VOZA-35114 format. One record per residue (C-alpha): residue in three letters; x, y, z. Coordinates in Angstrom, 3 decimals, padded with zeros to 6 digits. Layout:
N
r = ala; px = X; py = Y; pz = Z
...
END
This chain:
323
r = his; px = 027.731; py = 002.062; pz = -030.895
r = asp; px = 025.383; py = -000.197; pz = -032.837
r = val; px = 022.394; py = 002.044; pz = -032.194
r = leu; px = 021.766; py = 005.502; pz = -030.797
r = ile; px = 018.330; py = 005.711; pz = -029.174
r = val; px = 017.225; py = 009.342; pz = -029.103
r = gly; px = 014.536; py = 009.774; pz = -026.454
r = gly; px = 014.099; py = 008.173; pz = -023.044
r = gly; px = 010.359; py = 007.601; pz = -022.902
r = pro; px = 008.715; py = 004.154; pz = -022.684
r = ser; px = 009.548; py = 003.207; pz = -026.279
r = gly; px = 013.177; py = 004.328; pz = -026.046
r = val; px = 013.799; py = 002.619; pz = -022.722
r = ala; px = 012.091; py = -000.583; pz = -023.920
r = ala; px = 014.333; py = -000.549; pz = -026.985
r = gly; px = 017.305; py = -000.103; pz = -024.654
r = val; px = 016.271; py = -003.189; pz = -022.695
r = tyr; px = 015.890; py = -005.413; pz = -025.739
r = ala; px = 018.893; py = -004.013; pz = -027.619
r = gly; px = 021.111; py = -004.753; pz = -024.635
r = ala; px = 019.557; py = -008.188; pz = -024.197
r = glu; px = 020.311; py = -008.982; pz = -027.868
r = gly; px = 023.959; py = -007.952; pz = -027.482
r = leu; px = 023.767; py = -004.639; pz = -029.314
r = ser; px = 025.834; py = -001.707; pz = -028.087
r = ala; px = 023.096; py = 000.821; pz = -027.347
r = leu; px = 023.138; py = 004.372; pz = -026.007
r = val; px = 019.982; py = 006.225; pz = -024.935
r = ile; px = 020.097; py = 010.040; pz = -025.143
r = glu; px = 017.479; py = 012.018; pz = -023.198
r = asp; px = 017.265; py = 015.803; pz = -022.946
r = leu; px = 015.221; py = 016.118; pz = -019.735
r = ala; px = 014.492; py = 013.072; pz = -017.612
r = ile; px = 013.815; py = 009.410; pz = -018.277
r = gly; px = 010.108; py = 008.791; pz = -018.735
r = gly; px = 009.064; py = 011.333; pz = -021.333
r = gln; px = 005.410; py = 012.338; pz = -021.336
r = ala; px = 004.500; py = 009.022; pz = -019.694
r = gly; px = 006.659; py = 010.048; pz = -016.751
r = thr; px = 004.119; py = 012.750; pz = -015.958
r = ser; px = 001.226; py = 010.274; pz = -015.627
r = ser; px = 000.421; py = 010.001; pz = -011.953
r = arg; px = -001.256; py = 006.629; pz = -012.265
r = ile; px = -001.499; py = 004.188; pz = -015.164
r = glu; px = -004.164; py = 001.620; pz = -014.350
r = asn; px = -004.532; py = -000.286; pz = -017.629
r = tyr; px = -000.937; py = -001.477; pz = -018.012
r = met; px = -000.793; py = -005.269; pz = -017.862
r = gly; px = 000.830; py = -006.669; pz = -014.739
r = phe; px = -000.005; py = -003.749; pz = -012.454
r = pro; px = -003.666; py = -004.233; pz = -011.427
r = thr; px = -003.481; py = -001.534; pz = -008.755
r = gly; px = -001.766; py = 000.905; pz = -011.122
r = ile; px = 001.718; py = 002.369; pz = -011.349
r = ser; px = 003.014; py = 005.856; pz = -012.038
r = gly; px = 004.619; py = 006.483; pz = -015.408
r = ala; px = 007.859; py = 007.543; pz = -013.734
r = asp; px = 008.115; py = 004.317; pz = -011.725
r = leu; px = 007.339; py = 002.146; pz = -014.733
r = val; px = 010.021; py = 003.689; pz = -016.946
r = trp; px = 012.551; py = 003.853; pz = -014.078
r = arg; px = 012.262; py = 000.082; pz = -013.711
r = gly; px = 012.906; py = -000.246; pz = -017.426
r = glu; px = 015.995; py = 001.955; pz = -017.170
r = val; px = 017.463; py = -000.217; pz = -014.415
r = gln; px = 016.716; py = -003.310; pz = -016.477
r = ala; px = 018.335; py = -001.820; pz = -019.592
r = met; px = 021.498; py = -000.926; pz = -017.680
r = lys; px = 021.657; py = -004.502; pz = -016.410
r = phe; px = 022.011; py = -005.596; pz = -020.039
r = gly; px = 024.740; py = -003.048; pz = -020.733
r = thr; px = 022.758; py = -000.216; pz = -022.322
r = lys; px = 024.156; py = 003.207; pz = -021.439
r = phe; px = 022.250; py = 006.432; pz = -020.789
r = val; px = 023.296; py = 010.043; pz = -021.409
r = met; px = 021.201; py = 012.824; pz = -019.838
r = pro; px = 020.291; py = 015.570; pz = -019.712
r = arg; px = 021.722; py = 016.141; pz = -023.178
r = arg; px = 019.897; py = 017.420; pz = -026.238
r = val; px = 020.512; py = 016.225; pz = -029.791
r = glu; px = 020.966; py = 019.235; pz = -032.071
r = ser; px = 021.481; py = 017.556; pz = -035.458
r = leu; px = 021.963; py = 014.264; pz = -037.269
r = thr; px = 024.282; py = 013.540; pz = -040.203
r = arg; px = 025.121; py = 010.478; pz = -042.279
r = lys; px = 028.808; py = 009.752; pz = -042.899
r = thr; px = 030.367; py = 008.443; pz = -046.113
r = asp; px = 030.470; py = 004.922; pz = -044.660
r = asn; px = 026.676; py = 005.174; pz = -044.043
r = ser; px = 027.063; py = 005.399; pz = -040.282
r = phe; px = 025.329; py = 008.203; pz = -038.371
r = cys; px = 026.577; py = 010.898; pz = -036.026
r = val; px = 024.529; py = 013.132; pz = -033.762
r = thr; px = 025.771; py = 016.454; pz = -032.460
r = leu; px = 024.745; py = 017.231; pz = -028.898
r = asp; px = 024.383; py = 020.568; pz = -027.171
r = his; px = 027.864; py = 021.834; pz = -026.241
r = gly; px = 029.171; py = 020.325; pz = -029.516
r = asp; px = 029.893; py = 016.734; pz = -028.494
r = glu; px = 029.454; py = 014.101; pz = -031.200
r = leu; px = 028.284; py = 010.493; pz = -030.895
r = cys; px = 028.223; py = 007.990; pz = -033.751
r = ala; px = 026.533; py = 004.658; pz = -034.455
r = lys; px = 025.544; py = 002.279; pz = -037.236
r = ser; px = 021.836; py = 003.018; pz = -036.767
r = val; px = 019.494; py = 005.491; pz = -035.087
r = leu; px = 016.184; py = 004.952; pz = -033.323
r = val; px = 013.940; py = 008.007; pz = -033.078
r = ser; px = 011.849; py = 007.812; pz = -029.903
r = thr; px = 011.719; py = 011.487; pz = -029.008
r = gly; px = 007.979; py = 011.505; pz = -028.411
r = val; px = 006.143; py = 014.801; pz = -028.299
r = gln; px = 006.245; py = 018.166; pz = -026.570
r = tyr; px = 003.345; py = 019.803; pz = -024.778
r = arg; px = 001.117; py = 022.170; pz = -026.688
r = lys; px = 000.472; py = 025.486; pz = -024.950
r = leu; px = -002.672; py = 027.568; pz = -024.931
r = pro; px = -002.701; py = 030.984; pz = -026.645
r = leu; px = -003.559; py = 032.857; pz = -023.447
r = asp; px = -002.288; py = 036.128; pz = -022.046
r = arg; px = -000.215; py = 035.699; pz = -018.853
r = leu; px = 000.278; py = 031.961; pz = -019.526
r = glu; px = 004.044; py = 032.041; pz = -018.991
r = glu; px = 003.594; py = 034.294; pz = -015.971
r = phe; px = 001.539; py = 031.621; pz = -014.199
r = glu; px = 003.549; py = 028.583; pz = -015.317
r = gly; px = 004.679; py = 026.914; pz = -012.108
r = lys; px = 002.453; py = 029.312; pz = -010.182
r = gly; px = -000.872; py = 027.676; pz = -010.828
r = ile; px = -000.395; py = 026.351; pz = -014.366
r = phe; px = 001.145; py = 022.902; pz = -014.804
r = tyr; px = 001.673; py = 020.327; pz = -017.545
r = ala; px = 001.956; py = 017.265; pz = -015.297
r = ala; px = 000.054; py = 015.924; pz = -012.319
r = thr; px = 002.539; py = 014.341; pz = -009.938
r = glu; px = 002.475; py = 014.049; pz = -006.151
r = met; px = 004.065; py = 017.471; pz = -005.854
r = glu; px = 001.342; py = 019.214; pz = -007.881
r = ala; px = -001.360; py = 017.255; pz = -006.078
r = arg; px = -000.193; py = 018.644; pz = -002.737
r = leu; px = -000.454; py = 022.164; pz = -004.167
r = cys; px = -004.121; py = 021.473; pz = -004.961
r = lys; px = -005.070; py = 020.920; pz = -001.327
r = asn; px = -008.007; py = 023.202; pz = -000.403
r = arg; px = -008.100; py = 024.549; pz = -003.976
r = his; px = -010.248; py = 024.014; pz = -007.044
r = ala; px = -008.283; py = 022.254; pz = -009.794
r = val; px = -009.072; py = 022.450; pz = -013.504
r = val; px = -007.818; py = 019.979; pz = -016.105
r = ile; px = -007.961; py = 020.921; pz = -019.787
r = gly; px = -008.042; py = 017.997; pz = -022.195
r = gly; px = -009.976; py = 014.921; pz = -023.163
r = gly; px = -007.249; py = 012.284; pz = -023.406
r = asn; px = -006.199; py = 009.531; pz = -021.025
r = ser; px = -003.502; py = 011.683; pz = -019.410
r = ala; px = -006.114; py = 014.319; pz = -018.570
r = gly; px = -008.490; py = 011.728; pz = -017.143
r = gln; px = -005.789; py = 010.067; pz = -015.059
r = ala; px = -004.704; py = 013.459; pz = -013.751
r = ala; px = -008.274; py = 014.358; pz = -012.744
r = met; px = -008.725; py = 011.097; pz = -010.826
r = phe; px = -005.407; py = 011.577; pz = -009.074
r = leu; px = -005.967; py = 015.243; pz = -008.190
r = ser; px = -009.463; py = 014.612; pz = -006.844
r = arg; px = -007.931; py = 012.993; pz = -003.761
r = glu; px = -006.485; py = 016.345; pz = -002.662
r = ala; px = -008.406; py = 019.134; pz = -004.378
r = asn; px = -011.705; py = 020.552; pz = -003.174
r = his; px = -013.134; py = 019.756; pz = -006.582
r = val; px = -011.783; py = 018.954; pz = -010.047
r = his; px = -013.252; py = 020.403; pz = -013.247
r = ile; px = -012.432; py = 018.934; pz = -016.646
r = leu; px = -012.803; py = 021.249; pz = -019.645
r = val; px = -013.367; py = 019.535; pz = -023.007
r = arg; px = -013.839; py = 021.381; pz = -026.293
r = gly; px = -015.923; py = 018.612; pz = -027.864
r = asp; px = -019.180; py = 016.995; pz = -026.829
r = ser; px = -017.807; py = 013.588; pz = -025.834
r = leu; px = -014.790; py = 011.724; pz = -024.463
r = ala; px = -015.506; py = 008.562; pz = -026.430
r = ser; px = -013.006; py = 009.140; pz = -029.230
r = ser; px = -010.090; py = 010.298; pz = -027.075
r = met; px = -010.290; py = 008.478; pz = -023.735
r = ser; px = -010.481; py = 004.844; pz = -022.644
r = ser; px = -014.054; py = 003.954; pz = -021.758
r = tyr; px = -013.189; py = 002.601; pz = -018.308
r = leu; px = -011.661; py = 005.957; pz = -017.418
r = ser; px = -014.437; py = 008.153; pz = -018.799
r = arg; px = -017.049; py = 006.086; pz = -016.952
r = arg; px = -015.148; py = 006.489; pz = -013.713
r = leu; px = -014.898; py = 010.252; pz = -014.178
r = glu; px = -018.598; py = 010.592; pz = -014.887
r = ala; px = -019.479; py = 008.609; pz = -011.765
r = asp; px = -017.202; py = 010.566; pz = -009.402
r = asn; px = -019.015; py = 013.360; pz = -007.541
r = arg; px = -015.685; py = 015.066; pz = -006.888
r = ile; px = -015.252; py = 015.657; pz = -010.624
r = thr; px = -017.323; py = 017.709; pz = -013.063
r = ile; px = -016.905; py = 017.463; pz = -016.829
r = his; px = -017.672; py = 020.615; pz = -018.830
r = tyr; px = -018.214; py = 019.959; pz = -022.545
r = his; px = -017.922; py = 022.618; pz = -025.274
r = ser; px = -015.750; py = 024.658; pz = -022.902
r = glu; px = -012.423; py = 026.445; pz = -023.158
r = val; px = -010.411; py = 028.930; pz = -021.129
r = lys; px = -010.405; py = 032.531; pz = -022.315
r = glu; px = -008.677; py = 034.437; pz = -019.519
r = leu; px = -006.361; py = 033.920; pz = -016.541
r = arg; px = -006.599; py = 036.008; pz = -013.380
r = gly; px = -004.516; py = 036.283; pz = -010.243
r = asp; px = -001.678; py = 038.140; pz = -008.567
r = glu; px = 001.284; py = 036.017; pz = -007.485
r = trp; px = -000.670; py = 032.782; pz = -008.080
r = leu; px = -003.471; py = 031.808; pz = -010.461
r = glu; px = -006.823; py = 032.415; pz = -008.740
r = gln; px = -009.549; py = 032.435; pz = -011.387
r = ile; px = -010.166; py = 031.584; pz = -015.021
r = ala; px = -012.790; py = 032.782; pz = -017.479
r = val; px = -014.458; py = 029.795; pz = -019.160
r = asp; px = -016.447; py = 030.069; pz = -022.372
r = gly; px = -019.005; py = 027.258; pz = -022.223
r = leu; px = -022.581; py = 026.366; pz = -023.003
r = asn; px = -023.837; py = 029.196; pz = -020.772
r = gly; px = -021.501; py = 031.821; pz = -022.154
r = val; px = -018.414; py = 033.170; pz = -020.410
r = glu; px = -018.323; py = 032.480; pz = -016.668
r = met; px = -015.671; py = 032.983; pz = -013.997
r = met; px = -014.449; py = 029.884; pz = -012.200
r = asp; px = -012.269; py = 029.660; pz = -009.073
r = cys; px = -009.055; py = 027.897; pz = -009.997
r = gly; px = -005.967; py = 027.453; pz = -007.858
r = ala; px = -004.336; py = 024.957; pz = -010.223
r = leu; px = -004.785; py = 024.609; pz = -013.971
r = phe; px = -003.447; py = 021.501; pz = -015.738
r = val; px = -002.991; py = 021.887; pz = -019.489
r = met; px = -003.148; py = 018.522; pz = -021.261
r = val; px = -004.235; py = 019.368; pz = -024.778
r = gly; px = -001.948; py = 017.165; pz = -026.808
r = ala; px = 001.534; py = 017.618; pz = -028.145
r = ala; px = 003.686; py = 018.084; pz = -031.247
r = pro; px = 006.474; py = 015.691; pz = -032.328
r = asn; px = 010.063; py = 016.445; pz = -031.325
r = ile; px = 011.796; py = 016.105; pz = -034.685
r = asp; px = 013.576; py = 019.427; pz = -035.323
r = trp; px = 016.977; py = 017.717; pz = -035.039
r = leu; px = 016.191; py = 015.381; pz = -037.978
r = lys; px = 016.157; py = 018.306; pz = -040.449
r = gly; px = 014.841; py = 016.602; pz = -043.577
r = met; px = 016.472; py = 013.244; pz = -042.972
r = val; px = 013.180; py = 011.306; pz = -043.015
r = lys; px = 009.727; py = 011.594; pz = -044.544
r = leu; px = 007.052; py = 013.237; pz = -042.341
r = asp; px = 003.274; py = 013.402; pz = -042.497
r = asp; px = 001.317; py = 016.661; pz = -042.692
r = lys; px = 001.384; py = 017.018; pz = -038.893
r = gly; px = 005.136; py = 016.492; pz = -038.609
r = phe; px = 005.109; py = 012.910; pz = -037.373
r = val; px = 007.644; py = 010.430; pz = -038.772
r = ile; px = 006.258; py = 008.140; pz = -041.502
r = thr; px = 007.284; py = 004.495; pz = -041.201
r = gly; px = 006.590; py = 001.134; pz = -042.818
r = glu; px = 005.185; py = 000.624; pz = -046.320
r = glu; px = 004.383; py = 004.301; pz = -046.788
r = ala; px = 008.058; py = 005.046; pz = -046.170
r = gly; px = 009.144; py = 002.264; pz = -048.527
r = his; px = 010.406; py = 000.034; pz = -045.718
r = ser; px = 009.626; py = -003.607; pz = -044.972
r = ser; px = 009.712; py = -003.005; pz = -041.220
r = pro; px = 006.654; py = -001.188; pz = -039.788
r = tyr; px = 009.126; py = 000.979; pz = -037.852
r = gly; px = 011.613; py = 001.693; pz = -040.624
r = thr; px = 011.692; py = 005.235; pz = -042.032
r = ser; px = 012.412; py = 006.509; pz = -045.522
r = ala; px = 016.108; py = 006.701; pz = -044.571
r = pro; px = 017.857; py = 003.307; pz = -044.294
r = gly; px = 019.247; py = 002.813; pz = -040.806
r = ile; px = 016.847; py = 005.236; pz = -039.143
r = phe; px = 013.885; py = 003.736; pz = -037.282
r = ala; px = 011.068; py = 005.391; pz = -035.318
r = val; px = 008.813; py = 004.169; pz = -032.510
r = gly; px = 006.365; py = 005.563; pz = -029.987
r = asp; px = 004.402; py = 008.791; pz = -030.095
r = val; px = 006.709; py = 010.435; pz = -032.649
r = arg; px = 005.687; py = 007.857; pz = -035.268
r = ser; px = 002.841; py = 008.659; pz = -037.641
r = gly; px = -000.192; py = 006.522; pz = -036.884
r = ser; px = 000.979; py = 005.362; pz = -033.462
r = val; px = -001.670; py = 004.542; pz = -030.864
r = lys; px = -000.313; py = 007.008; pz = -028.260
r = arg; px = -000.505; py = 004.535; pz = -025.377
r = val; px = 002.263; py = 003.492; pz = -022.990
r = ala; px = 001.761; py = -000.219; pz = -023.625
r = ser; px = 001.941; py = 000.184; pz = -027.411
r = ser; px = 005.051; py = 002.368; pz = -027.095
r = val; px = 006.757; py = -000.288; pz = -024.988
r = gly; px = 005.727; py = -002.910; pz = -027.528
r = glu; px = 007.083; py = -000.925; pz = -030.466
r = gly; px = 010.373; py = -000.287; pz = -028.676
r = ser; px = 010.699; py = -003.997; pz = -027.996
r = val; px = 009.777; py = -005.214; pz = -031.491
r = val; px = 011.879; py = -002.721; pz = -033.471
r = val; px = 015.099; py = -004.189; pz = -032.073
r = ser; px = 014.874; py = -007.216; pz = -034.375
r = ala; px = 014.870; py = -004.921; pz = -037.424
r = ile; px = 017.756; py = -002.875; pz = -035.973
r = trp; px = 019.710; py = -006.063; pz = -035.255
r = gln; px = 019.273; py = -007.208; pz = -038.864
r = tyr; px = 020.303; py = -003.798; pz = -040.214
r = val; px = 023.426; py = -003.716; pz = -038.031
r = ser; px = 024.305; py = -007.250; pz = -039.088
r = asp; px = 023.975; py = -006.319; pz = -042.772
r = phe; px = 025.928; py = -003.107; pz = -042.169
r = glu; px = 028.811; py = -005.063; pz = -040.658
r = ser; px = 028.771; py = -007.587; pz = -043.513
r = val; px = 029.096; py = -004.802; pz = -046.078
r = ser; px = 031.880; py = -003.185; pz = -044.038
r = asp; px = 033.735; py = -006.498; pz = -043.895
r = gln; px = 033.445; py = -006.885; pz = -047.661
r = arg; px = 034.913; py = -003.416; pz = -048.168
r = ala; px = 037.805; py = -004.273; pz = -045.847
r = leu; px = 038.820; py = -007.378; pz = -047.871
r = pro; px = 042.023; py = -006.938; pz = -049.932
r = val; px = 041.609; py = -006.722; pz = -053.695
END
């Protein structure tokens, strides 16, 4: 292959579309399901071209179909375990079960993984009242229940709006005193104006209670610790980058995100410290963490990959010439 795209979120799928359109042999590897974290967004309303909104899963699914039309291939669910560089400067990834795939370049678009709260009984209630995504299935489980969303980002706000159609009431717990720095203003204004939603600032969960299903949570807020009825708790408190498989191949920032561009010594804003390895989307240090920007990065990076592959092939041809 010309490029292995590791991660099937918006940036990876967008790169698959444009790589295929530019005639590159591209393979997208995804360990769970196409869509990444964006696939868990029940409704994205600020993506250009969809004035009534679209779910993250639908948006990325359309991109997958489009990428396949251009010849890009997808492998899933398979997890990349490690990455190595060969003597000819090509790359090979080792997948779970030991399979190996090789290419002239690698695009890192693995995104992030959900952060979990340090709470007793958390794993016990996962899937039984605690969720990390707000899709139609979870919304149905909220019917006649009080739902609580933890987080102050756009995903949390979108989830609260979506869940409020089914739940008795939706509570949003935010550790800070404002949503201004973490959420789009249109969304925060809508939440504040909705009488089906209550925002609790300076609040965090301290305890989970219930038998077979989560029933109550203890919330430490402005009035001290109070019990709150909760039949569904949605944890959306950010995420950490998925880069364990890189194992020292590229330069990272202090939070573990991949450094690109000038700071990595690369002319491309998406080039890493390792020639031939590029990074886009949420896994990249300094990225905006928005679906539209991820799609844009995945689209734009292909020109740099195309140039690298072209140079790679020129060097290989020179080596193949007889002395």
